[in-house]
C-alpha positions as CSV (number, residue, x, y, z in Angstrom):
1,M,108.7,110.2,97.5
2,K,108.9,112.9,94.8
3,I,108.2,116.4,95.9
4,W,106.5,119.1,93.9
5,A,106.1,122.8,94.7
6,H,102.4,123.5,95.0
7,R,101.6,126.8,93.1
8,G,105.3,127.4,93.5
9,C,106.9,127.9,97.0
10,S,103.4,129.1,98.1
11,Q,103.8,129.0,101.9
12,R,106.5,131.8,102.0
13,Y,105.7,133.6,98.9
14,P,102.4,134.5,97.2
15,E,101.0,131.5,95.2
16,N,101.2,131.3,91.4
17,T,103.6,134.3,91.1
18,L,106.9,134.7,89.3
19,T,108.5,135.0,92.8
20,A,107.0,131.8,94.0
21,F,108.0,130.0,90.8
22,S,111.5,131.4,90.8
23,R,112.1,130.3,94.3
24,A,110.9,126.9,93.5
25,A,112.9,126.5,90.3
26,K,116.1,127.1,92.6
27,L,115.3,123.9,94.4
28,Y,115.7,121.6,91.4
29,E,119.3,121.1,92.1
30,K,118.3,120.0,95.7
31,G,115.9,117.3,94.3
32,L,112.6,119.1,93.6
33,C,110.7,117.0,91.0
34,G,108.4,119.7,89.7
35,I,106.2,122.7,90.1
36,E,102.4,122.8,89.9
37,L,100.4,125.7,88.7
38,D,96.8,126.5,87.5
39,I,95.6,128.1,84.2
40,Q,92.4,130.0,83.2
41,L,91.4,132.1,80.3
42,T,90.7,135.9,80.3
43,R,87.8,137.5,78.6
44,D,90.0,137.9,75.4
45,S,91.1,134.2,75.6
46,K,94.6,134.8,77.0
47,M,96.0,132.1,79.3
48,V,96.8,133.3,82.8
49,V,98.2,131.5,85.9
50,I,95.8,131.8,88.8
51,H,94.0,129.3,91.1
52,D,90.7,130.8,91.9
53,E,88.1,131.6,89.4
54,R,87.9,135.0,91.3
55,I,90.8,137.4,91.8
56,D,89.6,138.7,95.2
57,R,91.7,136.5,97.4
58,T,95.1,136.8,95.8
59,T,95.1,140.3,94.3
60,D,93.7,143.9,95.2
61,G,91.0,143.5,92.6
62,C,87.7,141.6,92.7
63,G,85.5,139.8,90.2
64,F,86.0,136.8,88.0
65,V,89.1,136.1,85.9
66,R,86.9,135.4,82.8
67,D,85.3,138.9,83.0
68,Y,88.6,140.8,82.5
69,T,90.8,141.2,79.5
70,L,94.5,140.5,80.0
71,E,95.2,144.1,80.0
72,E,92.6,144.8,82.6
73,L,93.9,142.0,84.9
74,K,97.4,143.4,84.6
75,T,96.3,146.5,86.5
76,F,95.7,144.5,89.7
77,H,98.5,144.0,92.2
78,I,100.0,141.0,94.1
79,H,102.2,142.1,96.9
80,T,105.2,139.8,97.1
81,G,107.4,141.7,99.5
82,K,109.3,143.4,96.7
83,E,109.3,147.1,96.2
84,E,107.2,146.7,93.0
85,P,104.2,144.5,93.2
86,E,103.6,141.7,90.8
87,H,100.7,140.9,88.6
88,I,98.8,137.8,87.6
89,P,101.3,136.1,85.1
90,T,100.6,134.7,81.8
91,I,101.6,131.1,81.1
92,D,104.0,132.5,78.5
93,E,105.7,134.5,81.3
94,V,106.0,131.5,83.5
95,L,107.5,129.3,80.8
96,D,110.0,132.0,79.9
97,L,111.0,132.0,83.5
98,L,111.2,128.2,83.9
99,E,112.2,127.0,80.4
100,N,115.9,126.5,81.1
101,K,115.1,124.5,84.2
102,L,112.4,122.5,82.3
103,R,115.0,121.6,79.6
104,A,117.3,120.5,82.3
105,G,114.8,118.0,83.7
106,L,112.4,119.9,86.0
107,L,108.7,118.9,85.4
108,L,105.7,121.2,85.3
109,N,102.2,120.1,86.2
110,I,99.6,122.4,84.4
111,E,96.2,122.1,86.0
112,L,93.3,123.3,83.7
113,K,90.9,125.0,86.0
114,N,87.8,124.4,84.0
115,S,85.6,122.3,86.2
116,I,83.4,125.2,87.3
117,Y,83.6,127.3,84.1
118,P,84.6,125.1,81.0
119,Y,86.8,127.5,79.2
120,E,86.2,126.8,75.5
121,G,89.3,125.9,73.6
122,M,91.8,126.0,76.5
123,E,92.9,122.5,75.9
124,G,93.9,123.3,72.4
125,K,95.6,126.6,73.2
126,I,97.8,125.2,75.9
127,T,98.8,122.1,74.1
128,E,99.7,124.2,71.1
129,L,101.9,126.4,73.2
130,V,103.7,123.5,74.7
131,R,104.3,121.9,71.4
132,E,105.7,125.2,70.0
133,R,108.2,125.3,72.8
134,S,109.0,121.6,72.5
135,L,108.3,120.9,76.2
136,Q,105.7,118.0,75.8
137,K,107.9,115.7,77.8
138,Q,108.3,118.1,80.6
139,V,104.6,118.7,81.3
140,V,102.2,116.7,83.4
141,W,98.5,117.7,82.8
142,S,95.7,117.6,85.3
143,S,92.1,118.6,85.8
144,F,89.0,117.9,88.0
145,S,87.1,117.8,84.6
146,A,87.2,114.4,83.0
147,S,85.9,115.7,79.7
148,S,88.8,118.2,79.6
149,L,91.3,115.5,80.0
150,E,89.7,113.3,77.4
151,K,90.2,116.3,75.0
152,L,93.8,116.5,76.1
153,R,94.5,112.9,75.5
154,N,93.1,113.3,71.9
155,L,95.5,116.2,71.4
156,L,98.5,114.7,72.9
157,P,98.3,110.9,72.8
158,D,101.5,110.4,74.7
159,A,100.9,112.9,77.5
160,E,101.2,112.2,81.2
161,I,97.8,113.0,82.5
162,G,96.4,112.9,86.2
163,I,92.8,113.0,87.1
164,L,92.0,115.2,90.1
165,D,89.4,114.7,92.9
166,G,89.1,114.6,96.6
167,K,89.1,110.9,97.0
168,A,91.4,108.2,95.5
169,S,88.2,106.2,94.7
170,D,86.6,109.0,92.9
171,C,89.9,109.5,90.9
172,L,89.8,105.8,89.9
173,Y,86.1,106.0,88.9
174,K,86.8,108.9,86.6
175,L,89.9,107.2,85.2
176,K,88.1,104.0,84.4
177,G,85.3,106.0,82.7
178,G,87.6,106.8,79.9
179,C,88.9,110.2,80.7
180,G,92.4,109.3,79.3
181,A,94.3,109.8,82.6
182,N,97.1,107.4,83.5
183,A,97.7,108.8,87.0
184,I,95.5,109.9,89.9
185,H,95.8,113.2,92.0
186,P,93.7,112.8,95.1
187,F,93.7,115.0,98.3
188,W,96.3,113.6,100.8
189,R,93.6,112.8,103.3
190,G,91.5,111.2,100.7
191,I,93.4,107.8,100.2
192,D,90.2,105.7,100.8
193,V,91.3,102.6,99.0
194,S,94.1,100.1,99.8
195,A,97.6,100.7,98.6
196,G,97.2,97.5,96.5
197,K,94.4,99.1,94.4
198,I,96.4,102.0,93.3
199,K,99.9,100.4,93.0
200,D,99.9,100.4,89.3
201,Y,99.3,104.2,89.1
202,T,101.4,107.2,89.8
203,V,99.6,108.8,92.8
204,R,100.3,112.5,93.2
205,A,98.6,113.8,96.4
206,W,97.9,117.4,96.9
207,L,97.7,119.3,100.2
208,G,95.7,122.2,101.4
209,G,96.6,125.9,101.4
210,H,97.9,128.2,104.0
211,L,95.5,126.8,106.7
212,Y,97.4,123.5,106.6
213,P,101.2,124.2,106.7
214,E,103.2,121.0,106.5
215,K,105.6,120.0,109.1
216,P,108.6,117.7,108.2
217,T,108.8,116.0,111.5
218,G,106.5,115.7,114.5
219,G,103.5,117.1,112.7
220,R,100.4,115.9,111.1
221,L,102.3,114.9,107.9
222,G,104.8,112.0,107.7
223,L,106.0,111.2,104.2
224,K,106.8,107.7,105.2
225,E,103.1,107.2,106.3
226,L,102.0,108.5,102.9
227,E,104.3,106.2,101.1
228,K,102.7,103.3,102.9
229,K,99.3,104.5,101.7
230,G,100.5,104.2,98.0
231,I,101.3,107.9,97.4
232,T,104.3,108.3,95.1
233,D,104.4,112.1,94.8
234,V,103.3,115.1,97.0
235,F,102.4,118.6,96.1
236,L,103.7,120.7,99.1
237,N,103.3,124.4,99.8
238,E,106.7,124.4,101.5
239,P,108.9,122.0,99.6
240,E,112.1,123.8,100.7
241,V,111.6,122.4,104.2
242,Y,111.6,118.9,102.9
243,L,114.5,119.2,100.6
């Protein structure tokens, strides 16, 4: 079972922050496979790393990411326990932080958060940036939007692409519809097909947020049980506990 840090080490540190990513990167030597994060576009078309379409839950601001310029977003704070609060990071800042680990073998799953608001041109912007940094082989792409992944496949023919959805069956339906994915990323409770039907795919399962802390033993989650269902990778909020 390959373990990924879901939005960084997001159980103990604020998700999708440089702190959470820095803590996760330190786990590479202990066997961490990769780090997952989410990108969106600001009003001035800058790529920022944040999960929700609104900033209310994770910052001291409110409103939609797409309604603010990058400069405006940087005025909002994320309290990480440090003396100085952090801000919503750009994808450039995250890549600057992780680049050495990525070149050493750490993987990065970039999820394009465009299923609710289809950010025009985001596929081209992010693939161009990854190409400029020569990190194509270290990135796994994902999205709930099949049309977005189709654009990605056309831009990067050799990319590793995973289609997201709640159920494995829905992932397969999208995949077979020509979205260009070669892996499926279902919710861990959404494995509604037999292991035999997904044995030819990489199956990276995602878990919930802070309401569902994972427990390595004696809890609701057992990695051995997930392996039996055909899951090959898991995105965990607390990967340090499992490694």
